[in-house]
C-alpha positions, -999 to +999 in steps of 0.1 A: -102+216+814-088+199+783-085+225+754-109+215+728-095+210+690-102+237+666-122+238+634-105+239+599-130+256+573-122+251+541-143+255+504-140+217+486-119+227+460-090+232+482-090+203+502-065+175+483-076+142+472-057+129+499-078+148+525-108+143+507-109+102+512-099+105+548-135+131+546-148+098+528-136+074+555-150+093+583-186+091+572-190+059+557-171+047+598-202+074+612-224+064+591-220+024+588-215+023+554-252+035+543-232+069+539-239+064+496-219+085+470-250+099+460-249+114+498-210+121+491-218+142+457-241+166+482-216+175+503-192+181+480-189+225+461-186+240+498-174+251+532-165+230+551-159+220+587-130+198+599-118+191+630-085+170+641-067+155+663-036+165+683-021+135+666-042+147+633-070+126+629-103+136+613-126+129+643-160+156+631-167+175+600-199+186+580-203+210+550-226+240+540-233+236+498-252+266+484-291+256+467-312+279+454-352+276+472-380+291+455-399+311+480-429+332+464-415+340+430-380+349+444-349+325+443-332+327+475-298+306+484-295+289+510-267+270+527-274+232+532-259+213+555-249+180+544-227+152+564-224+163+596-203+133+615-183+124+645-159+102+646-175+065+669-157+070+704-154+104+697-190+117+703-209+130+730-172+154+732-188+191+720-175+178+684-206+184+667-213+216+684-181+229+668-184+217+636-223+230+638-211+270+650-186+267+622-210+262+595-241+286+612-212+316+607-212+302+569-245+301+567-252+336+583-228+354+568-237+341+529-268+332+524-310+340+527-308+313+554-297+277+561-316+241+561 
């Protein structure tokens, strides 16, 4: 059985400019040009889950960013999932599932709920 690549989690502040550029390029490719600057801004400021292949190529990404939701007069911290993508050609291999699993752990540990 082939071992799946590891998921690495990092906060936006830990990502170098080069890594941020890699993420943006992956998102542009995965969303076929439909991932705009507004979408990009919404994906920053939280925790990113990154998967690289054995050659170091970024093949999957997702992030969870804090948002506030008002409910019955209460302000709740919500983990909002953004920018989940898998490189074309690497889809249907469980990589998106692994990214979402890592993001779920962040939501479960840090937020009232996820969205």
